[in-house]
Steps between C-alpha positions, in 0.01 A plus 500: 500500500275764662548563868871576531586662829594857423604821669357740243242652735760558773742663255226716352381617844859576610509757218153634578363409159143405424426200280411746223833681534692173485294383202588821319870453564483142382268574205245240610149534635414562868303174489816315393693652791228392742491147355879469530504637856228262616657200327204441269730538196870493450665779299609438147874464458528850356297645791713315752814653349345849502399454866849385592661797321254746654572382854874426432466149633545151357188332374554214745497744790162638397340179376647220709362194669 
């Protein structure tokens, strides 16, 4: 299921956060953030929910087709 289209990088940059800063907020590694942003890996369900809460957006809006 890897390769979902996602807006994570756009949302992160809108807030002026580095990948490391986002990783800290999500309690995941910077490498995981990079892999999610580039579509190499999809987030776990728990990470997807944390991302949605952090950006106050529905999961489908962030990780949609």
